[in-house]
C-alpha positions in Angstrom: -0.1 0.0 0.1 1.2 3.5 -0.5 0.6 6.6 1.6 1.3 10.3 1.9 2.4 11.9 5.4 0.7 15.0 6.5 2.5 16.9 9.3 1.7 20.2 10.8 2.5 23.0 13.8 0.3 25.2 14.9 2.7 28.4 16.0 6.1 30.1 15.7 6.8 29.3 18.9 7.2 25.5 18.0 10.1 24.7 15.8 10.7 22.5 12.7 11.8 19.6 15.0 7.9 19.4 15.7 7.6 18.2 11.8 10.6 16.1 12.1 9.6 13.9 14.8 6.4 13.8 13.1 7.6 12.2 10.0 10.1 10.2 11.8 7.2 8.3 13.8 4.9 8.5 10.2 7.7 6.6 8.9 8.4 4.1 11.4 4.9 3.0 11.3 5.0 2.8 7.7 8.2 0.6 7.8 6.6 -1.7 10.3 3.4 -2.2 8.4 4.7 -2.1 4.8 3.3 0.8 3.6 5.2 3.0 0.8 5.5 6.6 1.5 5.2 8.7 -1.8 5.1 12.1 -0.5 5.0 14.5 2.4 2.7 17.4 2.6 4.0 20.1 5.2 2.1 23.0 6.9 4.4 25.2 9.6 3.0 27.7 11.8 -0.7 27.2 10.8 -3.6 26.3 13.1 -5.9 23.2 12.4 -8.7 25.3 13.5 -9.1 26.3 10.1 -8.8 24.2 7.1 -7.2 27.2 5.0 -3.8 24.8 4.8 -2.3 25.5 1.5 -0.4 21.6 1.7 -3.8 20.3 3.5 -5.9 21.5 0.5 -3.5 20.2 -2.0 -3.3 17.0 -0.3 -7.1 16.5 -0.8 -7.2 17.6 -4.0 -4.3 15.0 -5.0 -6.2 12.4 -3.2 -9.1 12.5 -6.4 -5.9 11.2 -8.5 -5.9 7.5 -6.7 -2.5 7.6 -6.5 -1.9 7.0 -2.8 -4.1 5.1 -0.3 -3.5 6.4 2.9 -3.1 9.6 4.5 -0.8 9.1 7.6 -0.7 11.4 10.5 1.1 11.1 13.7 -2.1 12.1 15.6 -5.5 13.0 14.3 -5.3 16.6 16.0 -2.8 16.9 13.2 -5.6 16.6 10.5 -8.3 18.5 12.2 -9.1 20.2 15.6 -12.9 20.6 14.3 -15.0 18.1 14.0 -17.1 19.8 11.3 -13.5 19.6 9.0 -12.4 16.3 10.1 -15.8 14.3 9.0 -16.2 16.6 5.7 -12.5 15.6 5.0 -12.4 12.5 5.9 -15.2 12.0 3.9 -14.3 13.5 0.9 -10.9 11.0 1.0 -13.1 7.7 1.8 -15.0 9.0 -1.4 -11.6 8.9 -3.3 -10.6 5.5 -1.8 -8.1 7.1 0.6 -7.9 6.2 4.2 -6.9 8.4 7.4 -4.4 6.7 9.5 -3.0 7.9 12.7 0.6 6.1 13.5 0.3 6.7 17.2 -3.3 6.4 18.3 -4.6 2.8 17.6 -7.9 2.9 16.4 -9.9 -0.4 15.2 -12.3 -0.4 12.4 -15.1 -1.7 14.0 -17.7 1.0 15.9 -16.0 0.7 18.7 -12.9 2.6 16.6 -15.5 5.0 15.4 -16.5 5.9 18.7 -12.7 6.6 20.1 -11.8 8.5 16.9 -14.9 11.1 17.8 -13.8 11.1 21.0 -9.8 12.0 20.2 -11.6 14.6 17.8 -13.9 16.0 20.0 -11.0 16.4 22.8 -8.8 18.1 20.3 -11.7 20.6 19.3 -11.9 21.2 23.3 -8.1 21.6 23.9 -8.2 24.2 20.5 -11.1 26.2 22.4 -9.9 26.0 25.5 -6.4 27.2 24.4 -7.8 30.0 22.7 -10.0 31.5 25.2 -6.7 31.4 27.7 -4.7 33.1 24.8 -7.4 35.7 24.8 -7.8 36.4 28.2 -4.0 36.6 28.4 -3.8 38.8 25.7 -6.5 41.2 27.1 -4.9 41.5 30.3 -2.0 42.3 28.9 -3.7 45.3 27.6 -5.3 46.6 30.7 -1.6 46.6 31.9 -0.3 48.6 29.1 2.0 45.6 27.9 3.3 44.8 24.7 1.5 41.8 23.1 3.6 40.6 20.6 6.2 41.4 18.1 9.2 43.6 18.0 7.3 46.4 19.6 6.7 49.9 18.0 9.0 52.3 16.4 9.3 55.2 19.3 8.9 52.6 22.2 11.3 50.6 23.9 10.3 47.4 26.2 11.2 46.7 29.0 11.7 42.6 30.5 7.9 43.1 31.1 7.3 44.1 27.7 6.2 47.5 29.1 6.1 50.5 26.8 8.5 53.1 27.6 9.6 56.3 25.0 12.7 55.9 23.4 14.4 59.1 23.3 16.3 58.4 20.3 13.2 57.5 18.1 10.6 59.4 19.4 11.7 62.5 17.7 11.6 61.4 14.2 7.6 59.7 15.3 6.5 63.5 16.3 8.6 65.3 13.7 6.6 62.9 11.0 3.4 63.5 12.1 4.3 67.5 11.8 5.8 67.4 8.6 2.5 65.7 7.2 0.5 68.1 8.9 2.5 70.4 7.0 2.1 69.6 3.6 4.6 66.9 2.9 3.6 63.6 1.3 4.0 59.9 3.0 6.6 59.4 0.1 8.4 62.5 1.2 8.3 61.5 4.8 9.8 57.8 3.7 12.9 59.1 1.8 13.4 61.7 4.6 13.7 59.2 7.4 15.7 56.7 5.3 18.0 59.7 4.2 19.0 60.2 7.9 19.4 56.2 8.4 16.3 55.6 10.5 15.9 52.0 10.9 12.1 50.4 11.2 11.6 48.0 14.4 12.7 45.1 12.6 15.8 46.8 11.1 15.0 47.8 7.8 14.5 51.0 5.7 10.9 52.4 5.8 8.4 51.8 3.1 5.4 53.8 2.1 3.0 51.4 3.7 5.3 51.6 7.1 5.2 55.3 7.0 1.1 55.3 6.5 0.7 52.8 9.2 3.2 55.2 11.6 0.7 57.8 10.9 -2.1 55.8 11.9 -1.1 54.2 15.0 -3.4 55.2 17.7 -0.6 54.1 20.0 1.5 57.2 19.4 -1.7 59.0 21.7 -1.3 56.5 24.4 -3.8 53.9 23.6 -3.7 50.3 23.6 -6.6 48.3 21.8 -7.0 44.3 21.7 -10.2 43.0 19.8 -13.4 45.1 21.4 -11.2 46.2 24.5 -9.7 50.1 24.4 -7.7 51.5 27.0 -7.0 55.6 26.7 -3.5 56.2 28.4 -2.4 52.8 28.6 1.5 54.1 27.7 3.3 57.3 27.5 2.0 59.2 24.7 4.5 60.8 21.7 1.9 62.6 19.4 -0.4 65.5 21.0 -3.9 64.4 20.2 -4.6 67.7 18.2 -1.7 67.0 16.0 -3.1 63.3 15.6 -6.4 64.5 14.9 -4.9 66.6 12.2 -3.2 64.4 10.7 -6.0 61.8 10.6 -8.0 64.4 9.0 -5.9 65.2 6.5 -5.3 61.3 5.1 -8.7 60.9 4.8 -9.1 63.8 2.8 -6.0 63.1 1.0 -7.5 59.5 0.3 -10.4 61.0 -1.4 -8.4 63.0 -3.8 -6.7 61.6 -7.1 -3.9 59.9 -5.1 -0.5 61.2 -6.1 0.8 57.8 -5.2 -1.0 56.0 -8.2 1.6 57.7 -10.2 4.3 55.0 -8.6 2.0 51.7 -9.1 -0.1 52.0 -12.1 1.7 51.7 -15.3 1.0 48.7 -16.7 3.7 47.9 -19.1 6.5 47.9 -16.6 8.8 45.1 -16.5 7.7 44.4 -20.2 8.3 47.8 -22.0 12.0 48.2 -23.6 13.6 51.3 -25.3 14.2 50.6 -29.1 16.9 52.6 -29.4 19.1 51.3 -26.5 17.4 48.2 -24.9 17.1 49.7 -21.4 13.8 49.3 -19.7 11.3 51.8 -19.8 9.7 53.1 -16.5 6.9 55.3 -15.8 7.3 59.0 -14.6 4.7 61.5 -13.6 4.4 65.4 -13.0 1.9 68.3 -12.1 1.3 71.0 -14.6 0.5 74.7 -13.3 -2.8 74.0 -13.7 -3.0 70.9 -11.3 -3.1 68.3 -14.3 -0.9 65.0 -13.5 0.6 64.2 -17.1 2.0 60.1 -17.1 4.3 58.8 -19.7 6.9 56.3 -20.0 10.6 56.8 -20.4 13.9 55.0 -21.1 16.0 54.3 -17.7 19.0 55.5 -19.7 17.9 58.5 -20.6 16.5 59.4 -17.6 20.3 59.2 -16.4 21.2 61.4 -18.8 23.5 58.3 -20.5 23.6 59.2 -24.3 20.1 57.8 -25.5 17.6 60.4 -27.0 14.5 58.1 -26.8 11.6 60.7 -26.6 9.4 60.3 -23.9 5.6 58.5 -24.6 2.1 59.2 -23.0 1.0 56.6 -21.0 -2.4 56.4 -21.6 -1.8 56.3 -25.7 0.7 53.4 -25.5 -1.1 51.7 -23.0 -4.5 51.7 -25.1 -2.5 50.9 -28.4 -0.6 47.7 -26.7 -4.3 46.4 -25.2 -5.8 46.9 -28.4 -3.6 44.8 -30.4 -3.4 42.2 -27.6 -7.0 42.0 -28.1 -6.8 41.7 -31.5 -4.7 38.7 -30.9 -7.5 37.6 -28.5 -10.2 37.4 -30.5 -8.3 35.7 -33.5 -10.2 32.4 -33.6 -6.9 30.7 -35.6 -4.3 32.4 -32.9 -5.9 31.1 -30.0 -6.4 27.5 -31.5 -2.7 27.8 -32.5 -2.1 28.7 -28.7 -4.2 25.9 -27.3 -2.4 23.6 -29.3 0.9 24.5 -28.1 -0.1 24.7 -24.3 -1.2 21.1 -24.9 2.1 20.3 -26.6 4.1 21.6 -23.6 2.1 19.4 -21.4 1.8 16.2 -22.9 5.7 16.1 -23.5 6.3 12.5 -22.7 7.8 12.3 -19.6 11.0 10.6 -19.8 11.3 9.1 -16.4 7.8 7.8 -16.1 8.1 5.0 -19.1 11.8 3.9 -17.6 10.1 3.3 -13.9 7.5 1.4 -15.9 9.5 -1.0 -17.5 11.9 -1.6 -14.5 8.4 -2.2 -12.8 7.1 -4.6 -15.7 10.8 -6.3 -15.2 10.4 -6.6 -11.3 7.1 -8.1 -11.8 8.1 -10.6 -14.0 11.2 -11.6 -11.8 8.9 -12.1 -8.9 6.4 -14.3 -11.1 9.5 -16.1 -12.1 10.6 -16.5 -8.5 7.1 -18.0 -7.2 7.2 -20.3 -10.1 10.5 -21.6 -9.5 9.0 -21.9 -5.9 5.7 -23.4 -6.8 8.5 -26.2 -8.6 10.4 -26.9 -5.6 13.4 -24.8 -5.8 13.4 -23.0 -2.7 17.0 -21.9 -1.0 18.0 -19.1 0.9 18.9 -17.1 -2.4 15.7 -17.6 -3.9 14.0 -16.0 -0.8 16.6 -13.0 -0.6 16.1 -12.2 -4.5 12.2 -12.6 -4.2 12.5 -10.0 -1.0 14.7 -7.7 -2.9 12.5 -7.5 -6.3 9.3 -6.8 -3.5 11.5 -4.3 -2.7 12.6 -3.1 -5.9 8.6 -3.1 -7.0 7.5 -1.2 -4.4 10.3 1.3 -4.6 9.4 2.3 -8.4 5.5 2.4 -7.9 6.6 5.2 -5.5 8.4 6.5 -8.1 5.9 6.5 -10.7 3.3 7.9 -8.3 5.4 10.9 -7.2 6.2 11.7 -11.2 2.4 11.6 -11.7 1.8 14.0 -8.6 4.4 16.4 -9.9 2.7 17.0 -12.8 -1.3 17.7 -13.0 -3.2 16.9 -16.4 -5.2 19.9 -17.6 -7.9 19.1 -20.4 -7.9 21.2 -23.8 -11.0 22.0 -22.4 -10.1 23.7 -20.0 -7.1 25.4 -21.4 -9.7 26.8 -24.0 -12.4 27.7 -21.4 -9.9 29.8 -19.7 -8.2 31.6 -22.6 -11.4 32.5 -24.4 -12.7 34.3 -21.2 -10.2 36.8 -21.9 -12.5 37.9 -24.7 -15.0 38.9 -22.0 -12.9 41.2 -19.8 -13.7 44.8 -19.6 -11.2 46.5 -21.0 -11.9 49.9 -18.5 -10.9 47.7 -15.8 -7.2 48.2 -14.7 -7.0 44.8 -13.1 -8.3 42.9 -16.1 -6.2 45.1 -18.5 -3.2 43.9 -16.4 -4.7 40.2 -16.6 -4.4 40.7 -20.3 -0.7 42.0 -20.7 0.6 39.7 -18.0 -0.9 36.6 -20.1 -0.3 37.3 -23.4 2.7 39.9 -23.9 6.6 38.6 -23.6 8.2 41.9 -24.5 7.3 45.1 -25.9 10.1 47.3 -27.9 9.3 50.7 -28.4 11.1 52.8 -31.4 10.6 56.9 -32.4 8.4 55.5 -35.3 7.3 52.2 -34.5 6.4 49.1 -31.5 7.3 45.9 -32.0 5.2 43.8 -29.5 6.0 40.1 -28.7 3.4 37.8 -27.9 3.8 34.7 -25.7 3.9 32.0 -28.4 6.1 31.0 -30.8 5.8 33.6 -34.2 3.6 35.7 -31.8 5.5 38.9 -33.4 3.8 41.9 -34.4 4.7 45.4 -35.6 2.4 48.7 -35.2 3.9 51.3 -37.1 2.8 55.2 -35.7 1.6 56.0 -39.0 -1.3 53.6 -38.5 -1.8 55.0 -34.8 -1.6 58.7 -36.1 -4.8 58.0 -38.1 -6.3 56.3 -35.2 -4.7 59.5 -33.0 -6.2 61.9 -35.7 -9.8 60.6 -35.2 -9.6 61.5 -31.6 -8.8 57.9 -30.1 -5.0 58.8 -29.2 -2.4 61.4 -28.4 1.1 62.7 -29.8 3.6 60.7 -29.3 6.2 63.6 -28.8 4.9 65.0 -25.6 6.2 67.8 -23.5 7.0 66.6 -20.0 5.3 67.8 -17.0 
């Protein structure tokens, strides 16, 4: 029989040795009971109270392939600590012809075994709920006493041996100055740059990012407040930022959120990492600026030209170029012949013969033939110590080969041609006015784009999928009011 081992530990406080111990005991159990292990599924630092465990879900999915007979766990609580989830997934395994077994809890096959299994599952569920209640109670008590619940603390504060907060005389002035600068008109990006230029490190020892600055400016700990779940304790720790200044900053953050976001200029460039300069080959990146009228202009610029190192490639307006690329890609998607060619290529790639499986299958047939010959010899009365030893070797070889074949098949999931066609053709129905759907189209079908002063070369993700568009054609579109000039004036 073949089996997979499922191992898990539930928190960062536990160590990798926990996994190794589970696998060791499961492996010993398998060897003792003549079970061949074909794969390990391991979830680290994930509780069994939830079924949202990547390796667990992959194991349940793989059980449908009929490549293993048993899921072996160290204890049943590794599988689930929730009776509903346990029953649900055991039923699914049973439907697929797979049995759940515990290496350390001996459970018989009869009705009494079912009762014992239910008791063990119920105890695991009770233990989990009781532990969670104790943890919540302890963390609530920490908040009431002004202690930190976990992590490395908060920038601007230090923690003593009892994990109580004290103002850091070195870091706290930068916290207060950051709040003041934002209230006085600096952006979060500018505050990030100011902190990094001054060599200030975040609580984990790295540079500040836009997100860490935003988190700092919204953190109510700086006005002395601690919160856990629905428990809020004002004046629990020494404040760094006056309440009036904190409220002014929150009001400004809310106001800026409703306004056109300045930060979007950093993020919303559809062709980043795929767009290259046709003159020098360097990548082209998005830039933006604001005119005297307050209008934001966005465009792509060659990285070499930006550094003033010799390339004279002109900047190109973002919206014009992105619309051109998206429209050309949609023409490909709507071309039945091109899509059928892509589907055929995908199937060809998937169906490429696995060179290992035929070799293992041939060796397996040879081993089975050898076993049959040995059995025929035994039936004929030829039984020596060497015959018995050879038979055991062949049976061991057979088990190893069956395990290798199962591993190869598990490592290569099969997707049908119908599913590939459905998945690719759904791009025809995407709304090209939505950013995420435009991005999905570009990410899936475009390999690279080379931008020249008179044309754009688009290479798609399939053989012979290259298309050149001259800007003479694009100018005709622009003259009809659907585009913009290529020779842009930088903002």
